[in-house]
Residue frames as a rotation matrix with the C-alpha (Angstrom) as fourth column:
UNK 1
0.584 0.812 -0.008 0.00
0.812 -0.584 0.004 0.00
-0.001 -0.009 -1.000 0.00
UNK 2
-0.160 -0.616 0.771 1.14
0.633 -0.664 -0.398 3.48
0.757 0.425 0.496 -0.93
UNK 3
-0.215 0.039 -0.976 1.83
0.895 -0.393 -0.213 6.01
-0.392 -0.919 0.049 1.82
UNK 4
0.798 0.562 -0.219 0.77
0.466 -0.805 -0.368 9.66
-0.383 0.192 -0.904 1.59
UNK 5
0.186 -0.825 -0.533 4.42
-0.349 -0.563 0.750 10.71
-0.918 0.047 -0.393 1.01
UNK 6
-0.644 -0.410 0.646 4.70
0.357 0.585 0.728 8.28
-0.677 0.699 -0.230 -1.89
UNK 7
0.235 0.813 0.532 1.44
0.938 -0.047 -0.343 9.56
-0.254 0.580 -0.774 -3.43
UNK 8
0.781 -0.022 -0.624 2.68
-0.004 -0.999 0.031 13.16
-0.624 -0.022 -0.781 -3.12
UNK 9
-0.254 -0.962 -0.103 5.98
-0.269 -0.032 0.963 12.20
-0.929 0.272 -0.250 -4.66
UNK 10
-0.468 0.177 0.866 4.24
0.759 0.583 0.291 10.38
-0.453 0.793 -0.407 -7.55
UNK 11
0.641 0.766 0.047 1.95
0.706 -0.565 -0.428 13.40
-0.301 0.308 -0.903 -8.09
UNK 12
0.476 -0.555 -0.682 4.99
-0.278 -0.831 0.483 15.73
-0.835 -0.040 -0.550 -8.16
UNK 13
-0.613 -0.701 0.364 6.75
0.106 0.383 0.917 13.54
-0.783 0.601 -0.161 -10.73
UNK 14
-0.094 0.660 0.745 3.60
0.960 0.260 -0.109 13.43
-0.265 0.705 -0.658 -12.91
UNK 15
0.814 0.384 -0.436 3.25
0.327 -0.923 -0.203 17.23
-0.480 0.023 -0.877 -12.67
UNK 16
0.060 -0.890 -0.452 6.92
-0.371 -0.440 0.818 17.71
-0.927 0.119 -0.356 -13.60
UNK 17
-0.624 -0.242 0.743 6.65
0.492 0.617 0.615 15.30
-0.607 0.749 -0.266 -16.55
UNK 18
0.369 0.837 0.403 3.53
0.898 -0.210 -0.387 17.11
-0.240 0.505 -0.829 -17.82
UNK 19
0.740 -0.150 -0.656 5.29
-0.077 -0.987 0.140 20.46
-0.669 -0.053 -0.742 -17.51
UNK 20
-0.349 -0.937 0.028 8.34
-0.165 0.091 0.982 19.09
-0.922 0.338 -0.186 -19.33
UNK 21
-0.410 0.286 0.866 6.18
0.831 0.509 0.226 17.74
-0.376 0.812 -0.447 -22.15
UNK 22
0.700 0.705 -0.116 4.35
0.618 -0.678 -0.397 21.04
-0.358 0.206 -0.911 -22.38
UNK 23
0.412 -0.635 -0.654 7.59
-0.366 -0.772 0.519 23.02
-0.835 0.026 -0.550 -22.63
UNK 24
-0.577 -0.651 0.492 9.02
0.125 0.526 0.842 20.50
-0.807 0.547 -0.222 -25.09
UNK 25
-0.008 0.645 0.765 5.96
0.950 0.244 -0.195 20.69
-0.312 0.725 -0.614 -27.34
UNK 26
0.840 0.267 -0.472 6.13
0.182 -0.959 -0.217 24.52
-0.510 0.096 -0.855 -27.27
UNK 27
0.009 -0.937 -0.350 9.79
-0.415 -0.322 0.851 24.38
-0.910 0.137 -0.392 -28.28
UNK 28
-0.673 -0.306 0.673 9.18
0.338 0.682 0.649 21.87
-0.658 0.664 -0.355 -31.07
UNK 29
0.314 0.840 0.442 6.05
0.866 -0.063 -0.495 23.47
-0.388 0.538 -0.748 -32.55
UNK 30
-0.491 -0.537 0.686 6.80
0.801 -0.588 0.113 26.22
0.343 0.605 0.719 -35.07
UNK 31
-0.076 0.408 -0.910 6.21
0.641 -0.679 -0.358 29.69
-0.764 -0.611 -0.210 -33.76
UNK 32
0.340 0.249 0.907 4.69
0.908 -0.339 -0.247 31.95
0.246 0.907 -0.341 -36.37
UNK 33
-0.800 -0.569 -0.192 6.31
0.594 -0.796 -0.116 35.31
-0.087 -0.207 0.975 -36.74
UNK 34
-0.223 0.754 -0.618 3.97
0.205 -0.584 -0.785 38.29
-0.953 -0.301 -0.024 -36.40
UNK 35
-0.524 -0.052 -0.850 4.45
-0.729 -0.489 0.480 39.02
-0.440 0.871 0.218 -40.10
UNK 36
-0.941 0.146 -0.306 3.37
-0.063 0.812 0.580 35.51
0.333 0.565 -0.755 -41.14
UNK 37
-0.586 0.770 -0.252 0.39
0.676 0.294 -0.676 35.58
-0.446 -0.567 -0.693 -38.81
UNK 38
-0.227 0.487 -0.843 -0.76
-0.273 -0.863 -0.425 38.86
-0.935 0.134 0.329 -40.38
UNK 39
-0.688 -0.120 -0.716 -0.28
-0.722 0.016 0.691 37.49
-0.072 0.993 -0.098 -43.89
UNK 40
-0.920 0.360 -0.154 -2.22
0.340 0.930 0.143 34.34
0.195 0.079 -0.978 -43.12
UNK 41
-0.353 0.835 -0.422 -5.07
0.559 -0.174 -0.811 36.25
-0.750 -0.522 -0.406 -41.53
UNK 42
-0.302 0.211 -0.930 -5.19
-0.602 -0.798 0.015 38.61
-0.739 0.564 0.368 -44.48
UNK 43
-0.875 -0.051 -0.481 -5.22
-0.424 0.559 0.713 35.68
0.233 0.828 -0.510 -46.87
UNK 44
-0.774 0.616 -0.145 -8.01
0.619 0.690 -0.374 34.13
-0.131 -0.379 -0.916 -44.82
UNK 45
-0.211 0.696 -0.686 -10.01
0.095 -0.684 -0.723 37.34
-0.973 -0.218 0.078 -44.94
UNK 46
-0.508 -0.036 -0.861 -9.53
-0.794 -0.368 0.484 37.56
-0.334 0.929 0.158 -48.69
UNK 47
-0.953 0.168 -0.254 -10.64
0.041 0.897 0.439 33.94
0.301 0.408 -0.862 -49.16
UNK 48
-0.521 0.807 -0.277 -13.70
0.635 0.150 -0.758 34.60
-0.570 -0.571 -0.590 -47.01
UNK 49
-0.197 0.400 -0.895 -14.56
-0.414 -0.862 -0.293 37.67
-0.889 0.313 0.335 -49.10
UNK 50
-0.742 -0.116 -0.660 -14.14
-0.668 0.213 0.713 35.66
0.058 0.970 -0.236 -52.31
UNK 51
-0.881 0.466 -0.083 -16.43
0.471 0.879 -0.072 32.89
0.040 -0.103 -0.994 -50.99
UNK 52
-0.259 0.811 -0.525 -19.05
0.358 -0.424 -0.832 35.50
-0.897 -0.403 -0.181 -50.11
UNK 53
-0.355 0.073 -0.932 -18.72
-0.723 -0.654 0.224 37.04
-0.593 0.753 0.285 -53.57
UNK 54
-0.937 0.012 -0.349 -19.14
-0.230 0.732 0.642 33.61
0.263 0.682 -0.683 -55.24
UNK 55
-0.665 0.729 -0.160 -22.19
0.675 0.497 -0.545 32.88
-0.318 -0.470 -0.823 -53.07
UNK 56
-0.205 0.572 -0.794 -23.69
-0.103 -0.820 -0.563 36.24
-0.973 -0.034 0.227 -54.02
UNK 57
-0.595 -0.057 -0.801 -23.22
-0.785 -0.171 0.595 35.58
-0.171 0.984 0.057 -57.75
UNK 58
-0.946 0.255 -0.199 -24.78
0.198 0.943 0.268 32.16
0.256 0.214 -0.943 -57.36
UNK 59
-0.511 0.781 -0.358 -27.75
0.644 0.073 -0.762 33.32
-0.569 -0.620 -0.540 -55.29
UNK 60
-0.008 0.506 -0.862 -28.54
-0.160 -0.852 -0.499 36.40
-0.987 0.134 0.087 -57.37
UNK 61
-0.252 -0.224 -0.941 -27.40
-0.871 -0.372 0.322 35.46
-0.422 0.901 -0.102 -60.85
UNK 62
-0.929 -0.306 -0.210 -27.83
-0.370 0.799 0.474 31.79
0.023 0.518 -0.855 -61.44
UNK 63
-0.391 0.846 0.362 -31.55
0.067 0.419 -0.906 31.25
-0.918 -0.330 -0.221 -60.76
UNK 64
0.367 0.544 -0.755 -32.16
-0.679 -0.399 -0.617 32.41
-0.636 0.739 0.223 -64.33
UNK 65
-0.626 -0.613 -0.481 -30.12
-0.779 0.502 0.375 29.48
0.011 0.610 -0.792 -65.70
UNK 66
0.466 0.876 0.124 -32.43
-0.857 0.481 -0.185 26.74
-0.221 -0.020 0.975 -66.97
UNK 67
0.965 -0.219 0.142 -29.72
0.243 0.952 -0.188 24.33
-0.094 0.216 0.972 -68.16
UNK 68
0.391 -0.906 -0.159 -25.96
-0.581 -0.378 0.721 24.12
-0.713 -0.190 -0.675 -67.79
UNK 69
0.955 -0.137 -0.263 -23.85
-0.163 0.497 -0.852 23.09
0.248 0.857 0.452 -70.77
UNK 70
0.361 -0.877 -0.317 -20.45
0.774 0.471 -0.423 23.49
0.521 -0.092 0.849 -69.13
UNK 71
0.970 -0.205 -0.128 -18.16
-0.084 -0.783 0.616 25.42
-0.226 -0.587 -0.777 -66.84
UNK 72
0.103 -0.984 -0.147 -14.57
-0.456 -0.178 0.872 26.49
-0.884 -0.023 -0.467 -67.56
UNK 73
0.726 0.294 0.622 -15.25
0.379 0.584 -0.718 25.64
-0.574 0.757 0.313 -71.20
UNK 74
-0.400 -0.891 -0.215 -12.14
0.169 -0.303 0.938 25.87
-0.901 0.339 0.272 -73.42
UNK 75
0.728 0.660 0.184 -13.09
0.362 -0.142 -0.921 27.66
-0.582 0.738 -0.342 -76.62
UNK 76
-0.463 -0.811 -0.357 -11.20
0.087 -0.443 0.893 28.65
-0.882 0.382 0.275 -79.75
UNK 77
0.754 0.521 -0.400 -12.05
-0.339 -0.214 -0.916 30.04
-0.563 0.826 0.015 -83.10
UNK 78
0.633 -0.546 0.549 -10.03
0.623 0.780 0.058 27.79
-0.460 0.305 0.834 -85.41
UNK 79
-0.030 -0.876 0.482 -6.64
0.982 -0.116 -0.148 29.29
0.185 0.469 0.863 -86.32
UNK 80
0.168 0.198 0.966 -7.67
0.282 -0.948 0.146 32.65
0.945 0.247 -0.215 -84.90
UNK 81
-0.414 -0.253 0.874 -7.98
-0.703 -0.521 -0.484 32.95
0.578 -0.815 0.038 -81.07
UNK 82
-0.086 0.386 -0.918 -8.90
0.413 0.853 0.320 31.01
0.907 -0.352 -0.233 -77.93
UNK 83
-0.540 -0.033 0.841 -9.97
-0.684 -0.564 -0.462 31.39
0.489 -0.825 0.282 -74.31
UNK 84
-0.794 0.295 -0.532 -11.94
0.493 0.824 -0.279 29.78
0.356 -0.484 -0.800 -71.51
UNK 85
-0.208 0.820 0.534 -15.57
-0.359 -0.572 0.738 30.70
0.910 -0.038 0.413 -70.82
UNK 86
-0.762 -0.042 0.646 -16.64
-0.647 0.067 -0.760 30.58
-0.011 -0.997 -0.078 -67.17
UNK 87
-0.474 0.696 0.539 -20.04
0.115 0.656 -0.746 29.05
-0.873 -0.292 -0.391 -68.04
UNK 88
-0.857 0.370 -0.360 -22.10
-0.430 -0.127 0.894 28.11
0.285 0.921 0.268 -71.06
UNK 89
-0.776 0.630 0.031 -25.79
0.375 0.500 -0.780 27.62
-0.508 -0.594 -0.625 -70.34
UNK 90
-0.257 0.808 0.530 -29.36
0.678 -0.240 0.695 28.33
0.689 0.538 -0.486 -71.23
UNK 91
-0.916 -0.005 -0.402 -30.22
0.285 -0.714 -0.640 31.70
-0.283 -0.700 0.655 -69.72
UNK 92
-0.193 0.937 -0.292 -33.99
-0.482 -0.349 -0.803 32.27
-0.854 -0.014 0.519 -69.71
UNK 93
0.447 0.341 0.827 -34.02
0.312 0.807 -0.501 29.40
-0.838 0.482 0.254 -72.23
UNK 94
0.947 -0.250 -0.200 -31.56
-0.290 -0.402 -0.868 31.21
0.137 0.881 -0.454 -74.57
UNK 95
0.542 -0.827 -0.150 -28.05
0.814 0.561 -0.149 29.84
0.208 -0.042 0.977 -75.26
UNK 96
0.902 -0.180 0.393 -25.65
-0.249 -0.959 0.132 32.17
0.353 -0.217 -0.910 -73.45
UNK 97
-0.064 -0.960 -0.274 -22.06
0.537 0.198 -0.820 32.71
0.841 -0.200 0.502 -72.33
UNK 98
0.944 0.329 0.038 -21.79
0.130 -0.474 0.871 33.67
0.304 -0.817 -0.491 -68.65
UNK 99
-0.084 -0.991 0.102 -18.74
0.344 -0.125 -0.930 35.39
0.935 -0.043 0.352 -67.19
UNK 100
0.755 0.287 -0.589 -18.11
0.630 -0.070 0.773 35.74
0.180 -0.955 -0.233 -63.47
UNK 101
-0.054 -0.753 0.655 -16.25
0.263 -0.644 -0.719 38.85
0.963 0.134 0.233 -62.31
UNK 102
0.469 0.152 -0.870 -15.19
0.877 -0.193 0.439 40.22
-0.101 -0.969 -0.224 -58.98
UNK 103
0.085 -0.337 0.938 -14.39
0.415 -0.843 -0.341 43.85
0.906 0.418 0.068 -58.43
UNK 104
-0.801 -0.409 -0.437 -13.30
0.569 -0.295 -0.767 46.20
0.185 -0.863 0.470 -55.68
UNK 105
-0.605 0.641 -0.472 -16.26
-0.118 -0.658 -0.744 48.51
-0.787 -0.395 0.474 -56.28
UNK 106
0.287 0.817 0.501 -19.39
0.503 0.316 -0.805 48.47
-0.815 0.483 -0.320 -58.42
UNK 107
-0.769 -0.603 0.210 -18.90
0.441 -0.264 0.858 49.31
-0.462 0.753 0.469 -62.07
UNK 108
0.047 0.730 -0.682 -20.75
-0.508 -0.570 -0.646 51.60
-0.860 0.376 0.344 -64.45
UNK 109
0.678 0.290 0.676 -21.78
0.311 0.720 -0.620 49.95
-0.666 0.631 0.398 -67.68
UNK 110
0.943 -0.309 -0.124 -19.60
-0.267 -0.478 -0.837 52.19
0.199 0.822 -0.533 -69.80
UNK 111
0.205 -0.914 0.350 -16.54
-0.947 -0.094 0.308 50.89
-0.249 -0.395 -0.884 -67.90
UNK 112
-0.071 -0.166 0.984 -17.05
-0.277 0.951 0.140 47.25
-0.958 -0.262 -0.113 -68.92
UNK 113
0.590 0.323 -0.740 -17.06
-0.770 -0.053 -0.636 47.42
-0.244 0.945 0.217 -72.69
UNK 114
-0.397 -0.812 -0.428 -14.04
-0.878 0.472 -0.079 45.05
0.266 0.345 -0.900 -72.84
UNK 115
-0.681 0.210 0.702 -16.05
-0.284 0.807 -0.517 42.44
-0.675 -0.551 -0.490 -70.94
UNK 116
0.460 0.885 -0.077 -18.80
-0.356 0.104 -0.929 42.63
-0.814 0.454 0.362 -73.61
UNK 117
0.309 -0.450 -0.838 -16.20
-0.937 0.007 -0.350 42.22
0.164 0.893 -0.420 -76.33
UNK 118
-0.750 -0.607 0.263 -14.84
-0.655 0.736 -0.169 39.18
-0.091 -0.299 -0.950 -74.52
UNK 119
-0.214 0.770 0.601 -18.32
-0.199 0.568 -0.799 37.66
-0.956 -0.291 0.032 -74.30
UNK 120
0.657 0.465 -0.594 -18.84
-0.619 -0.118 -0.777 38.24
-0.431 0.878 0.210 -77.99
UNK 121
-0.184 -0.822 -0.538 -15.53
-0.946 0.298 -0.131 36.52
0.267 0.485 -0.833 -78.81
UNK 122
-0.804 -0.060 0.591 -16.49
-0.340 0.862 -0.376 33.50
-0.487 -0.503 -0.714 -76.70
UNK 123
0.220 0.965 0.145 -19.92
-0.287 0.205 -0.936 33.39
-0.933 0.164 0.322 -78.32
UNK 124
0.505 -0.093 -0.858 -18.37
-0.863 -0.061 -0.502 33.37
-0.005 0.994 -0.111 -81.81
UNK 125
-0.598 -0.790 -0.136 -15.88
-0.780 0.612 -0.132 30.64
0.187 0.027 -0.982 -80.83
UNK 126
-0.550 0.468 0.691 -18.65
-0.222 0.716 -0.661 28.48
-0.805 -0.517 -0.291 -79.29
UNK 127
0.527 0.794 -0.304 -20.81
-0.492 -0.006 -0.871 28.91
-0.693 0.608 0.387 -82.38
UNK 128
0.217 -0.526 -0.822 -17.90
-0.943 0.104 -0.315 27.91
0.251 0.844 -0.474 -84.65
UNK 129
-0.763 -0.630 0.141 -16.89
-0.643 0.722 -0.254 24.86
0.058 -0.285 -0.957 -82.56
UNK 130
-0.803 0.479 0.354 -20.27
0.140 0.730 -0.669 23.46
-0.579 -0.488 -0.653 -81.61
UNK 131
-0.810 0.505 0.299 -22.52
0.312 -0.061 0.948 24.78
0.497 0.861 -0.108 -84.41
UNK 132
-0.172 0.736 -0.655 -24.63
0.931 -0.096 -0.353 26.71
-0.322 -0.670 -0.668 -81.87
UNK 133
-0.130 0.157 0.979 -26.13
0.445 -0.873 0.200 30.16
0.886 0.462 0.043 -82.04
UNK 134
-0.543 -0.121 -0.831 -25.30
0.832 -0.217 -0.511 31.93
-0.118 -0.969 0.219 -78.80
UNK 135
0.117 0.727 0.676 -27.98
0.698 -0.545 0.465 34.53
0.707 0.418 -0.571 -78.21
UNK 136
0.894 0.215 0.394 -26.76
-0.105 -0.753 0.650 36.27
0.436 -0.622 -0.650 -75.08
UNK 137
-0.245 -0.936 -0.252 -23.78
0.430 0.128 -0.894 37.20
0.869 -0.328 0.371 -72.97
UNK 138
0.814 0.565 0.133 -24.16
0.082 -0.339 0.937 37.74
0.575 -0.752 -0.323 -69.23
UNK 139
-0.416 -0.902 0.115 -21.70
0.041 -0.145 -0.989 39.25
0.909 -0.406 0.097 -66.75
UNK 140
0.775 0.545 -0.320 -22.34
0.322 0.096 0.942 38.43
0.544 -0.833 -0.101 -63.08
UNK 141
-0.238 -0.895 0.378 -20.25
0.155 -0.419 -0.895 40.75
0.959 -0.154 0.239 -60.92
UNK 142
0.767 0.368 -0.526 -19.81
0.568 -0.008 0.823 40.89
0.298 -0.930 -0.216 -57.16
UNK 143
0.274 -0.667 0.693 -17.90
-0.249 -0.745 -0.619 43.60
0.929 -0.003 -0.371 -55.38
UNK 144
-0.694 -0.623 -0.361 -15.92
0.229 0.284 -0.931 43.56
0.683 -0.729 -0.054 -52.17
UNK 145
-0.822 0.437 0.363 -18.80
-0.564 -0.543 -0.622 45.33
-0.075 -0.717 0.693 -50.48
UNK 146
-0.802 0.445 0.398 -20.96
0.384 0.895 -0.226 42.41
-0.457 -0.029 -0.889 -51.59
UNK 147
0.039 0.798 -0.601 -23.06
-0.559 -0.481 -0.675 44.36
-0.828 0.362 0.427 -54.06
UNK 148
-0.295 -0.037 0.955 -24.24
0.538 0.819 0.198 42.37
-0.790 0.572 -0.221 -57.02
UNK 149
-0.074 0.241 -0.968 -24.44
-0.694 -0.710 -0.124 43.58
-0.716 0.662 0.219 -60.62
UNK 150
-0.089 0.066 0.994 -25.66
0.579 0.815 -0.002 41.81
-0.810 0.576 -0.111 -63.74
UNK 151
-0.172 -0.022 -0.985 -25.01
-0.679 -0.722 0.135 43.08
-0.714 0.692 0.109 -67.25
UNK 152
0.066 0.263 0.962 -26.48
0.440 0.858 -0.265 41.41
-0.896 0.441 -0.059 -70.36
UNK 153
-0.430 -0.085 -0.899 -26.06
-0.729 -0.555 0.401 41.76
-0.533 0.828 0.176 -74.09
UNK 154
-0.289 0.358 0.888 -28.16
0.465 0.863 -0.197 40.06
-0.837 0.356 -0.416 -76.71
UNK 155
0.676 0.694 0.250 -29.69
0.515 -0.202 -0.833 40.56
-0.527 0.691 -0.494 -80.14
UNK 156
0.794 -0.314 0.521 -28.24
0.324 -0.508 -0.798 43.35
0.515 0.802 -0.301 -82.27
UNK 157
0.727 -0.536 0.429 -26.09
-0.685 -0.607 0.403 44.57
0.044 -0.587 -0.808 -79.38
UNK 158
0.463 -0.556 0.690 -24.34
-0.017 0.773 0.634 41.18
-0.886 -0.306 0.348 -79.20
UNK 159
0.616 -0.211 0.759 -23.78
0.782 0.283 -0.555 41.31
-0.098 0.936 0.339 -82.97
UNK 160
0.867 -0.309 0.391 -22.32
-0.178 -0.925 -0.337 44.82
0.466 0.223 -0.857 -82.63
UNK 161
0.537 -0.698 0.474 -19.79
-0.695 -0.047 0.718 43.54
-0.479 -0.715 -0.510 -80.07
UNK 162
0.514 -0.343 0.786 -18.91
0.502 0.864 0.049 40.60
-0.696 0.369 0.616 -82.35
UNK 163
0.787 -0.176 0.591 -18.10
0.479 -0.430 -0.766 43.18
0.389 0.886 -0.254 -85.00
UNK 164
0.758 -0.525 0.387 -15.97
-0.633 -0.734 0.244 45.17
0.156 -0.430 -0.889 -82.52
UNK 165
0.495 -0.582 0.645 -14.09
-0.176 0.660 0.731 41.98
-0.851 -0.475 0.224 -81.64
UNK 166
0.584 -0.262 0.768 -13.38
0.763 0.499 -0.410 41.25
-0.276 0.826 0.492 -85.31
UNK 167
0.838 -0.281 0.467 -12.14
0.011 -0.848 -0.530 44.81
0.545 0.450 -0.708 -85.83
UNK 168
0.632 -0.636 0.443 -9.76
-0.704 -0.233 0.671 44.43
-0.324 -0.736 -0.594 -82.86
UNK 169
0.448 -0.464 0.765 -8.48
0.288 0.884 0.368 41.16
-0.847 0.055 0.529 -84.27
UNK 170
0.759 -0.125 0.639 -7.98
0.631 -0.099 -0.769 42.74
0.160 0.987 0.004 -87.65
UNK 171
0.790 -0.488 0.371 -5.92
-0.502 -0.862 -0.066 45.59
0.352 -0.134 -0.926 -86.11
UNK 172
0.515 -0.608 0.605 -3.87
-0.497 0.363 0.788 43.10
-0.698 -0.706 -0.116 -84.09
UNK 173
0.415 -0.350 0.840 -3.04
0.541 0.837 0.082 40.83
-0.732 0.420 0.536 -87.03
UNK 174
0.758 -0.106 0.643 -2.27
0.558 -0.404 -0.725 43.75
0.337 0.909 -0.247 -89.35
UNK 175
0.871 -0.476 0.124 0.27
-0.477 -0.756 0.448 45.37
-0.120 -0.449 -0.885 -86.97
């Protein structure tokens, strides 16, 4: 049978061993520098903001999609140009190219003409590759402040941007 002195001695040894293991684990575990901790927390905050922006685009922009044909769709106009469309789908039952954008602040429509030209280029490439007739281009944009914007082009306006794209290509290849 153990005496009270032996129990106390055993308890002291256990306490000392636990303290030694605690100190040892502190010494062996990497200690982040304040700079790294800040960078990681900033990265985490950025990732959280991006997830919120994606969720916003999905909740506000995608209910109008009636059928998905593909995401991250590689497209090219044979021997001319290529790119990757974020999404190809039926938008209000019309074949469409969807492009997802994030921005620091909301945009005015006159600031995003290049996005329309990009949509027109993707539409032309998809039509050429898959013998489709894309009828619309949609930009779903979320800002850091979590405001949502949707811009669409279709009909004659889409045709006008296809023409602008062809003119840009012509200038590029003639330089």
